N, C-alpha and C positions, 0 to 999 in steps of 0.2 A: 613576440607572438609564438606559440609551442609548433612543433610539427602538427598537433593534435589541431590546433585553431588553426592552421595555414590552410589543413587539409579540410575546413569545412564540418567537421566532425561535432554534432551537438549532442548530449544525452537529454531525456527528460524526467521529472518525477511529477507525478499526476496522484491527486487526491479530491476524492468526491466534494462536492458542496452545492449549496442550493442552489446555483443558477447552473449546471454541470459538473466541469471539473477544472479544479484550479490545476494547472501545469507551469513546472517551473523549468527554463530550458537552460542548461548550462554547456561548457566546454568540458571536455574532461581536466581540466587544471585552467585557472586563473580565476579572475571574477566578473568572466565576460558571463552574467547572469541575468535572466528576464522573466517577468512570471505574467500570463495571461489567462484567461476564463476562456475554458471551450467548454460549446454547449453538448456534445457529444463524444465520445471516445473515440469513437471512429475521424475527432477531426485533430485528435491527438496525433492517431498515426498516419492523418495525411497532413500533418503540418506544415509548412514552407522549409521549415528545419531541418524536416526528415531524419529526427531522431535514431541515432544508430542502436540506443537502448532505452525503453521506457520502463521504469519503476513506478507500480503503480500500487497504492494502498488498497487492495481488493481482492479476496480469494481468489485465486484460480486453481480449475482443477475440481471437480467436484464429483464425490462418489456416487455409489451406486446404494450401497450401503455402507453405513459411519459404525465405530465404537464409543465409549466412553470418551468426553472430551471433544468429539468432532474427528476430523483428520489426524494422520500422527504428524501433522505438518504442527498445529495449534498446542499439540503433546507436546514436542520438541522445546517452543519457544516458552510456554507461561511458566517454569519452574526458573527463568533466568530472569523475569520481571520483576520480582516482590511486589508488593503492591500496586504495582500497575499491569499485572497480569490479568485482572477482571479487564481489561481492554481487550483479549484476545475472544473473540466469540468465539464459540463453537460451529462449525461450520454444516448443516446438515446435509440429507442425498440429492443428487440434483432433481430428482422426482419431486422434493418438498419445496426446493426452489423455484420450480417452473408453476407452482399455485398461486393463484393473483389474489387469494384470498386467506386470509390468518388461518381462519379454523380447519379449514383444506391442508393446508400447508405443515398444521400440525398434527392433524389425523397421519399424514403419509410418513410424516417424520417418525410416528411412533411406530408406525408399519416397517421404516427402512432402516432402523437404530435397535443397535444391543449394548449396555440395556436401553429399552423405550426414552425417547427424550423428544418433546415439542421443542418446534424453533423461538426462540426467544427473538422478543419484541425488538430486540437493539437490530439482532440480525436481518429479522425481517423488513424491517424500514431499508434496507440499503437492496435487498434483494432485484430490484431494477436493475441498479447498478451493475450488480453481479452478472444478469443475464445480459446487460449491454455488453459488457467485456469477453463473455464468455463466446456470443454468436459473433463478435468479432472474429475472436482467436480462431474459431470452427472456421469461418467461413477463408480464414488468411492464413494460408501456412509461412509466406514470409512475414505476420504480423507474430506469430507464435516465437518466432527465432528472436526477436527483440525485445518481445513483452516478458515481464520479471514481478513476480508478485512480490510486495515486502511490506511492511508494519513499522508505522512510525515508532511506535515504542520501542520495538526491537533495534530500530534504526539510532535511535540515541542510547539505547543499551551499548551499542558498539562503538558509538562517539563519544561515550561516556569510558573509555576503559574497559569495555563490560560490566560496568557496573551499573545495576538499575537503578532508576532515577529515584530519588524521594522527595519530589515536589509532583501533583499532579497538574494535568492543564488547565483542569476545570474543577470547582468545586461549586456541588450544588446546582450545576447546570449552566454556571457561567463560567468566562475566560478566569482563571488565577493568574494574578499578574507574575507572582515567586517564580511561577512552575512555568510560564511562557518566559520570563528573563532568564533560567536557568536553558532552557532551549537553543535560547537568541546565542549564547553564549557558545555553546557546542557545535551551533552550525559555523560559528563566526571562525574558532577554533581551526574545525576541518576546512578552512578556505572559503566559506560563502561568504560574499562581499556585505559589510555593514548596512549600507546602504537600502538592503533586500532583506536581511532578517531583522534589520531594527525598523524596519520601512512599512505603510500601511497595507495591508493586503487589497486587490483590485475590486471595484464593486460585485455584489454579489458572494463572498468569501469573505469568512471569519479569520481574524489573528490566530487561531491554534490552525485553519486551515490552511493559511500560508506556511506555518511553520511545518506541518507536519508534507508538503508540497516538497519543502526545502529537505528537509529527511529523508526522503524516497531520489530525490536529485542527489543527494551527497551517496547515497549507497550504488544508485547509478554508476557514478565515478569508481566505487569501488568494483563493482562489478567488469566494468569497463578496464578495469587497471590488473583483472585478474586474483583479486585479493578480497573479494565478499565468499562466501560460502553458504552452501542452501542447508535449511533445518525443514526436513533430517537430509541428512548427506548420507548416500545419495537421494535424490527425491522419487517419490514416489511419481505413479501415474496411476489417472482415472481412466475408466473403461475407453474413452475416446482418446486416449493418450497423450491430454494435457499434464503438464506436470503439476506436483502438490508439494511445493517445496515453499517457506519464507526463505527470504534473502537476505542478507547483511553482510 
């Protein structure tokens, strides 16, 4: 057992899924990894493992106004991802994300962006989860020190020797097995247990959700080891002090 494991340190990678959040808990090294569903992000923060670092696939830090392409974080990572760059959604303003109605969100987004830009429907679909994480971080300074924004495709870029992946996870809205197999191999090569990477996801999550959560915890390990870097570097901050950077 490593010293870290002996000290009881856990890390977590979290990804949104239909039943809440799929969370991979891992030691800083080795194959002690387990996965479960958490109904709320607050449950991830309060998990019995008390993860020292939580790497989550959700935008953190919401600007008052945005420029072309969203935040600097999105602009920094898209060129790295090749054909996968479409998975990086443009994050609109905090006010636009607060809107409960899509038309209202688009109207506010147009008023708070330069050049004017509406909210994508894909981004609006995850807006409740963005607000959920944002509320947790604004309410808890200790949580802000533990939670880092990551993006699975940037994580896989890092695990693939800083090369964009040439296979998608999904094709025509369905899981694409060659792309899933490629990502499983990268996760196993990064030290995650084959039994977990090759296994079935917990009920309420899909195979792609499982791999994304494992990619997130792989980056949590890098953050813990001091080998991860933020995009942009140094991170920007929003008007409420939250960092706006994607880590890998």
